[in-house]
Structures are given as C-alpha cells and as structure tokens.
C-alpha positions in Angstrom: -21.2 133.9 12.3 -18.8 133.2 14.4 -16.5 130.0 14.8 -18.3 127.2 17.3 -18.1 124.0 18.8 -20.6 122.8 16.3 -18.9 124.7 12.7 -15.4 125.7 13.1 -15.8 127.2 9.1 -19.1 129.6 10.7 -20.5 129.4 7.4 -23.7 128.0 8.8 -26.8 129.1 9.3 -30.5 127.9 9.5 -33.0 129.0 7.2 -36.4 129.3 7.2 -39.1 130.5 4.5 -42.0 130.9 7.1 -39.9 132.9 10.2 -37.4 135.6 10.5 -34.6 133.5 12.0 -32.4 135.6 15.0 -29.8 135.2 17.1 -30.0 137.2 20.3 -26.4 136.1 21.2 -23.9 134.3 19.5 -21.9 131.6 19.1 -19.7 130.3 21.8 -16.4 130.0 20.7 -15.7 127.8 24.2 -17.7 125.7 25.2 -16.7 125.8 28.8 -13.4 126.3 30.5 -12.3 124.4 33.2 -8.9 122.8 33.5 -6.2 125.0 32.0 -2.2 125.1 31.5 0.5 126.8 28.5 1.9 124.3 26.4 5.7 123.8 25.5 4.4 125.7 22.2 3.3 128.8 24.5 -0.4 128.1 23.9 -2.9 127.9 26.8 -4.5 125.0 26.2 -7.9 124.8 28.2 -9.9 120.9 28.8 -13.9 121.5 27.7 -15.6 119.6 30.4 -19.3 120.5 28.7 -17.8 120.3 25.5 -15.9 116.8 25.8 -12.8 118.3 23.7 -9.6 120.5 24.8 -8.7 123.4 22.7 -5.7 125.8 22.9 -5.8 129.4 23.1 -3.4 131.7 21.4 -3.9 135.0 24.6 -1.8 137.3 22.0 -4.3 137.0 19.1 -7.6 135.0 21.1 -8.2 132.3 18.3 -9.2 128.6 19.4 -7.7 125.5 18.4 -9.3 122.5 19.1 -6.7 119.6 19.9 -8.5 117.0 21.7 -11.5 116.0 19.9 -15.0 115.6 20.4 -15.2 112.5 19.3 -12.1 110.9 20.2 -11.6 108.7 23.5 -11.4 111.9 25.4 -15.4 111.9 26.4 -15.4 114.5 29.0 -11.7 116.3 29.7 -12.2 118.3 33.3 -8.4 119.2 33.5 -5.0 118.3 32.1 -1.1 119.2 32.7 2.3 118.9 30.7 5.2 116.1 31.6 8.9 117.1 31.0 8.7 114.7 27.7 5.8 117.6 26.2 2.8 114.7 26.5 -0.9 115.1 27.7 -1.4 113.9 30.5 -6.1 114.4 31.2 -8.4 114.1 33.4 -11.6 112.7 32.2 -13.6 113.1 34.9 -17.2 111.0 33.6 -15.7 107.5 32.8 -12.8 107.4 35.6 -10.2 107.5 33.1 -6.3 109.3 32.7 -5.1 109.4 29.3 -1.8 110.5 28.1 -1.6 112.0 24.6 1.7 111.9 23.1 3.7 114.9 21.8 2.8 112.9 18.3 -1.3 113.0 19.0 -1.4 109.0 20.0 -3.0 108.3 23.3 -2.9 105.7 25.8 -4.6 105.2 28.4 -2.3 105.3 31.8 -5.2 104.0 33.9 -8.7 103.9 34.8 -8.7 103.4 39.0 -9.4 106.9 39.5 -12.9 107.6 40.7 -13.9 111.0 39.1 -10.8 111.8 38.7 -10.4 115.9 38.9 -7.0 117.9 39.8 -3.7 116.9 37.9 0.1 117.9 37.8 3.1 116.8 37.0 6.3 116.8 38.6 9.0 116.8 36.2 8.1 113.1 34.9 6.0 111.8 37.6 2.4 112.1 37.8 -0.1 113.4 40.2 -4.3 112.9 39.8 -6.5 113.6 42.8 -10.6 112.8 42.8 -13.4 115.2 43.1 -15.7 112.8 45.6 -16.3 113.2 49.6 -13.0 110.6 50.9 -11.3 111.2 47.7 -7.6 110.3 47.0 -4.8 112.1 46.1 -2.5 109.1 43.8 0.5 108.9 41.6 0.1 107.5 38.6 2.7 105.7 36.4 2.5 105.7 32.6 4.7 103.1 31.9 2.6 100.3 34.0 2.0 100.2 37.6 -0.2 99.6 40.4 -1.4 103.6 41.2 0.1 104.5 44.9 -2.2 106.7 47.6 -0.6 109.4 49.0 -3.8 109.8 50.8 -7.2 109.6 51.4 -10.3 111.5 53.2 -10.2 114.6 50.3 -13.3 116.5 50.7 -13.7 117.0 47.0 -10.4 117.9 45.5 -10.3 119.8 42.2 -6.7 121.5 40.8 -3.5 121.3 42.6 0.3 122.1 41.8 3.5 121.9 44.0 4.9 124.6 45.7 8.5 126.6 46.0 8.5 124.0 49.1 8.3 121.0 47.5 5.0 119.7 48.5 1.9 119.0 46.2 -0.8 121.8 47.3 -4.6 121.0 46.9 -8.3 121.9 48.1 -10.9 121.2 49.5 -13.8 122.8 48.0 -16.1 121.6 51.1 -15.1 122.4 54.1 -12.9 125.7 52.5 -9.3 125.0 53.4 -5.8 124.2 51.4 -3.9 121.2 52.5 -0.7 120.3 51.6 1.4 117.1 51.7 5.4 116.1 50.6 4.9 114.0 46.3 6.4 111.1 48.4 4.0 110.7 51.1 3.5 111.1 54.5 0.7 112.7 56.7 -1.1 115.9 55.2 -1.4 119.8 56.5 -3.8 122.6 56.7 -2.4 124.8 55.4 -5.3 126.9 55.3 -8.7 127.3 56.5 -11.5 129.9 56.1 -10.7 130.2 52.2 -13.4 130.9 49.9 -15.1 128.2 48.1 -11.3 126.4 46.7 -11.8 125.5 43.2 -7.9 125.4 42.2 -4.6 126.4 43.8 -2.1 127.6 41.9 1.8 128.9 41.8 2.3 132.3 40.4 6.1 133.0 38.9 6.9 135.0 42.9 6.0 131.5 44.5 2.7 133.5 45.5 -0.7 131.0 46.1 -3.3 132.3 44.1 -6.4 130.0 45.6 -9.6 130.6 42.8 -13.1 130.5 44.5 -16.2 128.8 42.5 -18.6 131.5 43.7 -20.7 133.9 42.1 -18.3 137.1 43.1 -14.9 135.1 41.4 -13.0 135.6 44.8 -9.1 135.6 44.4 -7.0 135.1 47.2 -3.1 135.0 47.4 -1.4 133.6 50.2 2.2 134.2 51.1 3.7 130.9 52.2 6.0 132.2 54.2 3.9 134.7 56.5 0.8 133.2 55.6 -0.7 137.1 55.0 -3.7 136.7 52.8 -5.1 139.7 49.9 -8.5 138.9 49.0 -10.1 140.8 45.5 -12.9 140.5 43.7 -13.0 139.7 39.8 -16.7 139.3 39.0 -16.3 136.3 36.7 -18.5 134.4 37.9 -17.7 130.3 38.7 -13.8 130.6 38.5 -12.7 127.0 37.4 -9.0 126.9 36.9 -5.6 129.4 36.0 -2.7 129.3 34.2 0.0 131.9 34.7 2.7 132.8 31.8 6.2 133.6 31.4 5.3 137.1 32.3 3.6 135.5 35.1 0.2 137.3 33.5 -2.8 135.3 35.1 -5.7 134.1 33.0 -8.4 131.9 34.0 -11.3 129.9 33.0 -15.1 129.5 34.2 -17.0 126.1 34.4 -19.9 129.0 34.8 -19.3 130.2 31.4 -16.2 129.3 29.9 -13.9 131.3 28.1 -10.7 132.8 28.9 -9.9 135.7 31.2 -6.5 137.4 31.5 -7.0 138.9 36.0 -4.8 141.2 36.7 -3.8 141.0 41.0 -6.2 144.0 41.7 -8.9 141.8 40.5 -9.3 144.0 36.7 -9.5 141.8 33.7 -9.6 141.5 30.0 -11.0 138.8 27.8 -9.5 137.2 25.8 -12.2 134.7 24.5 -15.7 135.5 25.0 -17.8 133.4 27.8 -20.9 132.5 26.6 -23.7 129.4 27.7 -22.7 126.0 28.2 -26.3 124.8 26.5 -28.5 126.3 26.5 -30.5 123.6 27.5 -34.8 124.5 28.3 -35.6 127.9 27.8 -38.8 130.2 28.8 -39.7 134.1 28.0 -41.8 135.7 31.0 -44.8 138.2 30.5 -42.1 141.3 30.4 -40.7 139.1 27.6 -37.3 138.4 29.7 -36.1 135.2 28.7 -34.0 133.1 30.3 -32.0 129.7 29.6 -31.1 127.0 31.7 -27.7 126.9 31.7 -26.5 124.0 34.3 -24.5 125.6 36.3 -26.4 128.8 36.1 -29.7 131.0 35.2 -28.6 133.1 32.1 -30.2 135.2 30.1 -29.2 136.7 25.7 -28.0 140.2 26.1 -29.5 140.7 22.7 -27.0 142.9 21.9 -25.5 141.1 18.6 -23.5 139.1 17.0 -21.0 141.2 17.1 -20.7 141.4 20.8 -18.5 140.0 23.2 -20.5 137.8 25.1 -23.5 138.9 24.7 -25.0 136.6 28.0 -26.1 137.3 31.1 -26.1 136.0 34.3 -28.1 136.0 37.1 -26.7 133.7 39.5 -25.3 130.3 40.1 -27.9 127.7 39.4 -26.5 123.9 39.7 -27.8 121.6 37.2 -31.0 123.7 35.6 -32.0 122.2 32.3 -35.7 122.7 32.0 -37.3 125.8 32.9 -40.2 127.3 32.7 -42.0 130.7 33.9 -44.7 131.5 36.5 -46.3 134.7 37.1 -43.5 136.0 38.3 -41.5 133.0 39.3 -39.7 130.5 37.2 -39.2 126.8 37.8 -36.4 124.5 37.5 -35.8 120.5 36.6 -32.5 119.2 37.2 -32.0 116.1 35.6 -30.0 114.9 37.9 -33.6 114.4 40.1 -34.8 117.6 41.5 -37.5 120.3 40.8 -37.1 123.5 41.9 -39.3 126.6 42.3 -37.2 130.2 42.3 -37.9 133.6 42.8 -36.1 136.1 40.9 -37.3 139.1 42.8 -36.2 138.2 46.1 -33.9 135.2 44.6 -35.4 132.5 46.8 -34.9 129.1 46.4 -37.4 126.4 47.3 -37.1 122.5 46.3 -40.5 120.9 45.6 -38.9 117.4 44.7 -36.2 115.8 45.1 -35.2 111.6 43.6 -37.0 112.1 40.0 -35.2 110.3 37.5 -33.4 112.3 35.0 -36.8 115.3 35.1 -36.1 117.5 31.9 -38.9 119.4 30.1 -41.2 121.0 33.0 -44.6 123.5 31.7 -46.8 124.5 34.2 -50.7 122.8 33.8 -53.7 125.1 33.7 -54.4 124.5 37.3 -51.4 125.9 38.4 -49.3 122.4 39.2 -46.1 121.7 37.5 -45.9 118.4 35.1 -42.2 117.2 33.7 -40.8 115.0 31.8 -39.3 112.7 33.9 -37.0 111.2 31.2 -35.2 108.1 33.1 -38.7 106.5 34.1 -40.0 106.7 31.0 -43.8 108.7 32.5 -44.7 112.6 32.6 -45.5 113.3 36.0 -47.5 115.7 37.8 -46.3 118.0 41.2 -48.8 120.1 43.1 -49.0 121.6 46.6 -47.5 124.8 48.0 -43.8 124.7 47.5 -43.7 124.2 51.1 -42.3 120.6 51.8 -45.7 118.9 50.9 -45.6 118.4 47.4 -47.2 115.2 46.0 -46.1 113.5 43.0 -48.4 112.2 40.6 -48.3 109.9 37.6 -49.7 111.5 34.4 -48.9 108.6 32.0 -46.0 106.1 32.3 -44.7 103.5 29.9 -43.1 106.0 27.7 -39.7 105.7 26.6 -37.9 108.2 26.6 -40.1 112.0 27.0 -38.4 114.8 27.0 -40.6 117.8 27.0 -43.8 119.1 28.0 -46.2 121.5 26.8 -49.8 122.6 26.5 -52.7 123.3 24.5 -55.6 126.6 25.4 -58.2 123.5 26.6 -55.3 122.0 29.0 -54.5 118.9 26.9 -50.9 117.8 27.4 -48.7 116.8 25.0 -45.0 115.4 25.6 -42.4 114.8 23.3 -40.5 111.3 23.5 -37.3 111.6 21.2 -35.8 107.6 21.6 -39.9 107.4 20.3 -39.7 109.9 17.2 -42.9 111.5 18.4 -45.2 113.7 20.1 -48.2 112.2 22.1 -51.2 113.7 24.0 -52.2 112.5 27.2 -55.8 112.0 28.2 -57.1 110.3 30.6 -53.4 108.0 31.6 -53.2 107.0 28.1 -50.8 108.6 25.6 -51.9 108.9 21.6 -49.8 109.6 18.8 -50.3 113.6 17.4 -47.2 112.8 15.1 -44.6 110.1 14.5 -41.5 109.6 12.1 -40.3 112.8 13.4 -36.7 112.0 14.7 -35.9 112.7 17.7 -38.4 115.5 18.9 -37.1 117.6 22.0 -38.6 121.0 22.6 -42.5 121.6 22.6 -44.1 124.8 22.4 -48.3 125.9 21.5 -49.6 128.1 19.1 -52.5 128.3 18.8 -53.5 125.6 16.9 -50.3 124.1 16.0 -47.8 122.5 18.1 -43.8 122.9 17.2 -41.1 120.6 17.7 -37.1 120.3 18.0 -35.8 117.7 16.0 -32.6 117.3 17.1 -31.8 114.2 14.7 -32.6 115.9 11.2 -31.9 119.5 13.9 -34.8 121.1 12.3 -38.1 123.4 13.8 -41.8 120.7 13.0 -45.0 122.6 13.2 -47.6 120.0 14.4 -51.1 120.7 12.8 -53.6 120.0 16.3 -56.6 120.3 13.7 -55.4 118.1 10.7 -52.3 116.5 12.6 -49.9 117.4 9.1 -46.5 118.3 9.8 -44.5 120.3 8.3 -40.9 121.6 8.8 -40.7 124.8 9.5 -36.8 125.6 9.9 -33.6 124.1 9.0 -30.0 123.9 9.1 -30.2 124.4 13.0 -26.9 123.9 15.5 -29.0 121.2 17.7 -27.3 118.0 19.2 -24.1 117.3 18.4 -21.7 118.7 14.9 -23.1 117.0 11.4 -20.6 113.9 11.0 -19.8 113.6 14.8 -20.6 109.8 17.0 -19.7 109.3 20.8 -20.6 107.6 23.1 -22.6 109.6 25.5 -21.0 110.4 29.0 -22.7 108.7 31.9 -25.4 111.5 33.6 -23.9 110.0 36.7 -19.9 109.5 38.3 -18.8 107.4 41.3 -22.1 108.5 43.5 -20.8 112.3 41.6 -23.1 114.1 38.9 -21.4 113.4 35.2 -21.8 114.9 31.9 -25.3 115.9 31.3 -27.6 114.5 28.2 -28.0 117.9 25.8 -31.8 119.0 25.6 -32.6 121.6 22.6 -35.7 123.9 25.0 -38.4 125.2 22.9 -40.8 127.9 23.5 -43.5 130.5 22.8 -43.4 134.0 23.3 -46.2 136.1 24.5 -46.3 137.9 21.0 -46.0 134.3 19.4 -42.6 134.6 18.3 -40.6 131.3 19.2 -37.5 131.2 21.1 -34.8 128.1 20.5 -31.9 126.7 22.4 -29.0 126.0 20.1 -27.2 123.6 22.4 -25.1 123.1 19.7 -23.4 126.2 19.4 -24.2 128.2 22.5 -27.0 130.4 21.0 -30.5 130.7 21.7 -32.6 131.8 18.4 -35.5 134.4 18.4 -38.5 133.1 15.1 -40.9 136.0 14.4 -43.2 135.0 12.2 -43.3 136.4 8.7 -46.4 137.8 7.0 -48.4 135.6 4.8 -46.8 137.9 1.4 -43.2 137.8 2.8 -43.4 134.0 2.9 
C-alpha cells in the first residue's frame, strides 16, 4: 500500500474473515491539489483544500511530505505564497482567514476579515489576497498589524493571481472569462483579456509571458504576450486545472482541483506525472447492471481503473459534475445528490443532466425506490424524502420520515422496505408508514448502507468497520475492520463549514456503500481515496 493522507506509513490494511478485500485503485498520495508555489527550499508546496493540509513535493523524486497537518489551526487551505523572509502565507478559504506560518513553523492569524479568501501573492514584503465570490475584493493585508486596504471590488470570483513584469497585479474573473490587472498601490482596474476559457489562475513564466489556466474539463492553457496580446492555446487533457508554478528552469508544474496530483506540463501541452492524480473522496459509490463502478467524487464523476495498486492513478474521470456526493445507478441513468442542496439525474450516454429538485438541506445518500421514485436522506433537515416525477421540472417532494438526528444513507430490501442510517444517533432505522423503527443501535457512526439478501450492511466510520445486520433476527456482527474511512486515527479537528459567505465551503465526509449485481460490495474508503471491492468467501474459506 502506498502512503496516503490516512496512513503515511503505508502499512495499515483492511482485514476481514468473511470477505476478500481488494482495492480497485491505489490510495491517493496527494489528497487534492489547489494552490502551488515553490518554497525557499526548492520544493513545490501544495495547498490541499479538501484534505485540510499543505504538503511539499520534491519534483525530481515525487516524494510528498506533509508540512501543515490537517489537525492544525488551518482548516481549508486553497492557496499559498511565500514572503521575502521565508514566511508562508495561507488563504484558509472556508473559515475566511489568512495565516502566516513563520520559517520556524509558528502560526499567527493575519486577518479574519476576508470572505472566501482564495488567490494570494506576495510582492516583496507586501501581501495581497482576493475573494472567490461575486463582488469580491482584492485587498492588501499587513501581517504586522493594520486594517486591510481594499484595492478594488467587483471581482466575479477571484482566484490565483500574480505580479506581472509591468508592475501590475493580474487576476482572473472566473465568471466572465476575463483577466484584469491593477497596480499594487491601487488605482483603476483595467480589463486586460476577454474570452479566456474558464480562467482559474494567472501565472507568469520566467520570460514574462502570461499563462492562464482553465478550470474546464479539457485542461486548456492560454499563453498571452503582454506586449502584443498574441495568444497561443493548448489542450492538455488535465481536467480541472487549478494552479501552476514555474521552477528555476522555467518548467511548469500544475495542480488539479478535480483530481489532485502534480503534473509537469510543457508548452505544447504534453504532460508528465510527478504525483499521480487520484480520488478526492470518494463519497457515494454505485455499480450499474453491467458491472461499471461509479464514484461521486465531489467535483466529478469517476470510476476506479481496476488496474492494481502499482498503476499510476487507477482512476477514470468521466466528466466534471460539480459537488456530487450521493449516487445511485438506475436502468442506464445515474442519480446524484449534492450536499449543497440539489438532486440531479445524469444520462452517461447522452451526457445530459437534469436537475430534479433544488433547495434541500444537505441531501446525502440516494436510492431508487421500487416504484421508480428517488429516496434521499436529507441530512441537514433530519428527514428522508421521496422525489417523484418525470425529471422535467414537475418533480414533487414528500416526506417519508422526519425528526431524525442526522440521516446519511438509505437502502431498500427485497420487500421494498426502506432503511436509513443515522451517524449521530448511531443506529440503522426502518421506515414503517412514516414512523421509524430501530433495526440496530450502538453502532458508532453508521453511514453507507446496502442490502444483500436478508442482511443489511453499513460502514461504521467511528469504529472503521463494516457491520452486518440480519434482517430476520436483528443480530449484528463485524465483517471487516481497519477500514480507511473518516479522519486518520488519532486526528481530531474542527469540521469546516459546508458554506462560506454564501459560497460552497467544505463538504462533509460520506463513506458510501453499494451492493453489486454479483453479490459483492463496493465501499468508499474515503480516508485514503480508494474504493474497496469485497467479494464473499466460500464457507470453507472463512
């Protein structure tokens, strides 16, 4: 096993006496990658928003070392920059904070007056940050004290920015496909470039050429000559580019919010993996009748490549699907639930998406009922709802059960009875005519649910195990242990908020579970970024 966020030794493995366990993709060595910059030591530092930590990458060897751990004061780092004295400045997006980490490793809060801080850059001893929101601001902050100074507002989702050779700060408007610039001492912002594909980051190479990264699925990179405005465009295929940094030899290294990792990218778009990309969760998992496994991976729809632990990434990206968490397969279609409130139906053949409902309170697990309706665990509202209709905007929502503490997933047995897990109650319940009946309790924090024959299975993220519950006798047993689910052992941290100043913040972890047509189980090992396949052993093998 490779080192991962869950286990930096690479030694911990899941165990079971009843199932053969196999990873369908390797653990993720670099859990998400957002802001990147080279540090004073020559290593590439990577802000990992979803992981809640910052790592340093040796671009020659690919070795990854955690520098800012996920149980420290920083919750959701999205970008970072180094000052002239070697201090690291961190944009902590979800809580709206900007931090300074001294060369000795001490943390101090620079500001908590920035909403959704994202792009951050240093100009000598000066520090600038912008906001990733509509009508966002670009500000100068003062680490030694003093109120922030607003250079400009009106940003349409700001992001990675940098000082250009002409002495201006360049920054993107992610909404509007524009690049703007402004002098560091203030003044009137100037529109520099329009019709730039989904700009997420602006960077300058060692020759002073402006490089604009696209956040879209094609991995487009646009180079613009400041003097002439001449452009060149390449398509790299790196889905969901986030940021870039140039080393002393002018080699460009890019990150991906969609799939993580670090990739070296040449001017012609050719790429070389430095740290393999991988799953950002995964969250929900499902399998269709043909045996294809799908993962809802927050920013995308993905599948494990099933190519073994020695494969470079072992993950297939189907396409960007923003903020997907619950997922279920249904007669050629896929249904998604997003913790940010909507439920969608996706046709993977036509590649079309229909929004079924909006405005739910943290919907998580989703399943198709025997009558064709969709049933969703609405975690934030403490209820289970039914969504029925044709997906043409006429869907109706009815409540099947309410008054739950924190329902997470739902499943149906062969008789059409609905079960729901509640990870705060520590129980699995059955819904009978609007009332809930306890099927099993004292389970820790059950999340993903699946029914296989006359047994129900749930992922207990508190005790890191797979539990089986007999639907006939109510007896329970532990079927697998040492699962890489939830936070790494011994780690405690304040969970970042789901929303940040009206913008999506940090998703809540969800370890999904699904039963395959052949009787095997698929489990989201969301602590390490892999999907586990569990196939039952013959009785003589147990």
